[in-house]
C-alpha positions, 0 to 999 in steps of 0.5 A: 842572718846577714847583717843589715842597717835596715830600720837604724837610724844614724845621725851625722854631721855634714853629709852633704856631698863626697863620703859622707854622703856615699855613706848615707846612700849605701845605708839608704840602701838598707832601708836605713834612717839618715838625720844630717846635722849640716850647715849647707841650707843654700847651694855653695858657689863652688861645691855641689849639694845642700842637706836638702839635696842630699835628703831626697838622695837619700830617700830615693835610695830606699831610706828616710832622712831628716835634713837638720840646718844646723851647726856641729859647733854649737851646744844647742844646735847639736843638742836640738838635732839630737832630739828631733832625731828621736823624736822623728825616729825613735831612738839613734843607733849610729853616730857618723862624725864625718864633717871636717875642716882643712887647713894644710897651711904651715904654722908660721902662716896659720890663720888663727880664725882657721885653726879655730874653725878646724878645732871647733868642727873636727875635734869639738863637734866629734867630741860634741855629737858623740856625747850628746847622743850617748844615752840614746845608744846606751837605749840602743844597746839595752834594746839588743841593738848594735850601736856604733860611734864612726868618726872619719879620721886618721890612725894616730901616726906620731911620726914628726913630718906630719904635725911638722907639715901642717900643725893645726890640721893635724891637731884637730884630726888626731883630736877626732881620733883620740875622741875615738881613743878615749870613747871606745874605752869608756864605752865598751862595757856597755857594748858601744862600738867606737871606732875611726876610718880612713881613706888609704888613698885619697879620694874623688871629692869636689874638695880634691878637685878644687885642690888638686884638679884632675891630677889628683882625682885620676889619683884617687878612688871614688866615695863608694870605698869608703861607704862600703868601708863604713858599712862592714863596720857598722854591721859588724858586732859593736861588742867586739869591734871597737877602739880600731883605727880602720883603713878602708881597703884593710877593713873590706879585705877582712870581709873578702873584698880584694879587687878595688879596681872598680873603686878606681875614679879613673878607668885609665889608671892603675893602683900603682897610680893612686896617690897615698893619703896623708897620715899614712906611711 
């Protein structure tokens, strides 16, 4: 039987745009339920999308959506989002830690306000959403489901240049990856798959456009490559697919997808023009 996400319930942080929304839409095409906890209740001055427009897109793609306006940094807000998801859909099968803040400022000039923001959203938020949902993931496993936690964070690359170039951001992202490492060990016996996913190249999102303009967009792949890679992970057996730091093109190759030309954001470019993402040598 072909693996599917039909009827599965995903709770994700963020998802108003970019990679998170792409993953949600791929799941929705199967008929998945997607609950999003995000702060974007009103349109951003420069970035597209809100939690409400994303919910509408998910339902148009064939899924069911729950837009929860909340803050992944806040314990009560996350608990309420998990409770609302269970009340609406009857349980939780997948946690997707997608929300992330980025600031590549060197340590000497790093604002502690921005440092705290990255720690709270990236590291603490991933830990909080995952741990709050664990009781329901256990129920999914006990019922014969295929529960997963998937976090968008990089391999733990200890080459000093990554910490040296942007220490605050590296600490926050590696905190997400350590959450994957620890939870995969803690939850293996109860058949909950816990993995991380990171892109080989930069991904053409609104955030990339703000940082690097057309040059970076033309050097990037589309968010759909991450959506397809996430789908491959989330439809794999949770009991044997755990503790991995997947790279998008590697997981796709393992599933027989090796022609990635359709994922290039610029039709005029080639794979040689693509920019390798940070944390990858």
